[in-house]
DOZASE-780350 format. One record per residue: chain; x, y, z of N, C-alpha, C in turn. Coordinates in steps of 0.1 Angstrom, whole numbers, always signed. Layout:
<site "A",<X,Y,Z>,<X,Y,Z>,<X,Y,Z>>
...
END
This chain:
<site "A",<-221,+264,+280>,<-219,+251,+273>,<-219,+253,+258>>
<site "A",<-229,+261,+253>,<-230,+263,+239>,<-217,+271,+234>>
<site "A",<-212,+280,+242>,<-200,+287,+237>,<-188,+278,+235>>
<site "A",<-187,+267,+243>,<-176,+257,+241>,<-177,+250,+228>>
<site "A",<-189,+248,+223>,<-191,+241,+210>,<-189,+251,+198>>
<site "A",<-194,+263,+200>,<-193,+273,+189>,<-179,+279,+187>>
<site "A",<-172,+281,+197>,<-159,+287,+196>,<-149,+279,+187>>
<site "A",<-147,+266,+189>,<-138,+259,+180>,<-143,+259,+166>>
<site "A",<-156,+258,+163>,<-161,+258,+150>,<-158,+272,+143>>
<site "A",<-160,+283,+151>,<-158,+296,+146>,<-143,+298,+143>>
<site "A",<-134,+293,+151>,<-120,+294,+149>,<-115,+286,+137>>
<site "A",<-121,+274,+135>,<-117,+267,+123>,<-123,+273,+110>>
<site "A",<-135,+279,+111>,<-140,+286,+99>,<-132,+298,+96>>
<site "A",<-127,+305,+106>,<-119,+317,+103>,<-106,+314,+97>>
<site "A",<-101,+302,+101>,<-88,+298,+96>,<-89,+291,+82>>
<site "A",<-101,+289,+78>,<-103,+282,+65>,<-102,+267,+66>>
<site "A",<-102,+261,+77>,<-100,+247,+79>,<-113,+239,+81>>
<site "A",<-124,+246,+82>,<-137,+240,+84>,<-141,+232,+72>>
<site "A",<-148,+221,+73>,<-153,+213,+62>,<-161,+222,+53>>
<site "A",<-158,+221,+40>,<-165,+229,+30>,<-157,+241,+25>>
<site "A",<-147,+244,+32>,<-138,+255,+27>,<-131,+250,+15>>
<site "A",<-125,+259,+8>,<-119,+256,-5>,<-105,+251,-3>>
<site "A",<-103,+240,+4>,<-90,+234,+7>,<-91,+219,+3>>
<site "A",<-80,+214,-1>,<-79,+200,-4>,<-76,+192,+8>>
<site "A",<-82,+180,+9>,<-79,+171,+21>,<-73,+158,+16>>
<site "A",<-67,+158,+5>,<-61,+146,-1>,<-48,+143,+6>>
<site "A",<-40,+133,-1>,<-28,+127,+5>,<-19,+136,+12>>
<site "A",<-13,+146,+5>,<-2,+154,+11>,<-6,+166,+18>>
<site "A",<-18,+171,+17>,<-22,+183,+24>,<-32,+191,+16>>
<site "A",<-32,+204,+19>,<-41,+213,+12>,<-35,+223,+4>>
<site "A",<-43,+231,-2>,<-39,+242,-10>,<-33,+253,-2>>
<site "A",<-23,+261,-7>,<-16,+258,-19>,<-7,+246,-18>>
<site "A",<-5,+240,-29>,<+4,+228,-30>,<+6,+224,-44>>
<site "A",<+14,+213,-46>,<+17,+208,-60>,<+6,+198,-64>>
<site "A",<+0,+201,-75>,<-11,+192,-81>,<-4,+180,-86>>
<site "A",<-7,+168,-82>,<-1,+155,-87>,<-11,+145,-91>>
<site "A",<-7,+136,-99>,<-15,+124,-102>,<-6,+113,-106>>
<site "A",<-11,+100,-105>,<-4,+88,-109>,<-10,+83,-121>>
<site "A",<-2,+76,-129>,<-7,+69,-141>,<-8,+54,-138>>
<site "A",<-14,+47,-147>,<-15,+32,-146>,<-1,+26,-147>>
<site "A",<+8,+33,-153>,<+22,+28,-154>,<+30,+31,-141>>
<site "A",<+24,+37,-131>,<+30,+41,-118>,<+39,+53,-119>>
<site "A",<+37,+60,-130>,<+45,+73,-131>,<+37,+84,-123>>
<site "A",<+45,+93,-117>,<+39,+104,-110>,<+41,+117,-118>>
<site "A",<+31,+125,-120>,<+32,+138,-126>,<+28,+148,-116>>
<site "A",<+35,+159,-115>,<+32,+170,-106>,<+35,+183,-113>>
<site "A",<+27,+193,-109>,<+29,+206,-114>,<+43,+212,-110>>
<site "A",<+48,+221,-118>,<+61,+226,-115>,<+60,+237,-104>>
<site "A",<+48,+243,-103>,<+46,+254,-93>,<+34,+250,-85>>
<site "A",<+32,+256,-73>,<+21,+253,-65>,<+8,+259,-71>>
<site "A",<-3,+252,-69>,<-16,+257,-73>,<-23,+262,-61>>
<site "A",<-32,+272,-63>,<-39,+278,-52>,<-52,+272,-48>>
<site "A",<-58,+265,-58>,<-72,+260,-56>,<-75,+249,-66>>
<site "A",<-86,+243,-64>,<-91,+232,-73>,<-91,+236,-87>>
<site "A",<-96,+247,-90>,<-97,+252,-104>,<-84,+253,-111>>
<site "A",<-74,+259,-104>,<-60,+260,-109>,<-54,+246,-111>>
<site "A",<-57,+237,-102>,<-51,+223,-104>,<-58,+216,-115>>
<site "A",<-70,+218,-117>,<-77,+212,-129>,<-72,+218,-142>>
<site "A",<-70,+231,-142>,<-64,+237,-154>,<-50,+231,-157>>
<site "A",<-42,+229,-147>,<-29,+223,-149>,<-30,+209,-155>>
<site "A",<-39,+201,-150>,<-41,+187,-155>,<-44,+187,-170>>
<site "A",<-52,+197,-174>,<-56,+198,-188>,<-44,+202,-197>>
<site "A",<-33,+207,-191>,<-22,+210,-200>,<-13,+197,-203>>
<site "A",<-16,+186,-196>,<-9,+174,-198>,<-13,+168,-211>>
<site "A",<-4,+160,-218>,<-8,+153,-230>,<-19,+144,-228>>
<site "A",<-28,+143,-239>,<-40,+134,-238>,<-37,+120,-234>>
<site "A",<-26,+114,-240>,<-23,+100,-237>,<-18,+98,-222>>
<site "A",<-13,+109,-216>,<-9,+108,-202>,<-22,+109,-193>>
<site "A",<-30,+118,-196>,<-43,+120,-189>,<-52,+108,-190>>
<site "A",<-52,+102,-202>,<-60,+90,-204>,<-56,+78,-195>>
<site "A",<-43,+78,-191>,<-38,+67,-183>,<-38,+71,-168>>
<site "A",<-44,+82,-164>,<-45,+86,-150>,<-52,+76,-142>>
<site "A",<-46,+72,-131>,<-51,+63,-121>,<-56,+70,-109>>
<site "A",<-69,+70,-106>,<-74,+76,-94>,<-75,+91,-97>>
<site "A",<-78,+98,-86>,<-80,+113,-86>,<-67,+120,-84>>
<site "A",<-66,+132,-90>,<-54,+140,-87>,<-54,+144,-72>>
<site "A",<-42,+147,-66>,<-41,+150,-52>,<-31,+161,-51>>
<site "A",<-30,+166,-38>,<-21,+177,-35>,<-9,+172,-27>>
<site "A",<+3,+177,-30>,<+14,+174,-22>,<+20,+187,-17>>
<site "A",<+25,+187,-5>,<+31,+199,+1>,<+45,+202,-6>>
<site "A",<+52,+192,-9>,<+65,+193,-16>,<+65,+185,-28>>
<site "A",<+71,+189,-39>,<+71,+182,-51>,<+81,+171,-51>>
<site "A",<+76,+158,-54>,<+85,+147,-54>,<+96,+149,-64>>
<site "A",<+108,+146,-61>,<+120,+148,-70>,<+118,+140,-83>>
<site "A",<+112,+128,-82>,<+111,+119,-94>,<+99,+122,-102>>
<site "A",<+91,+132,-99>,<+79,+135,-106>,<+82,+140,-120>>
<site "A",<+73,+137,-129>,<+74,+142,-143>,<+66,+155,-144>>
<site "A",<+69,+163,-154>,<+62,+175,-157>,<+54,+173,-169>>
<site "A",<+43,+181,-170>,<+35,+180,-183>,<+40,+191,-192>>
END
């Protein structure tokens, strides 16, 4: 009985999908992906290239102009594909 409980947890941990792993669980998916955020003006900004982790995504957000970041609405999120209408920083 215990093996049935431990095996799925072990498989998820090995695949990096277990809670607490360095993956994003936001809107579009997990890392690697395109770091995106929305502004109060409903504009969407996304990275031009995929980011590998939270630190890389945070670094990309810091490259955006201060007036754009100041108007960020909500938290940044990850998208599996870059939206065509998204702006670049």
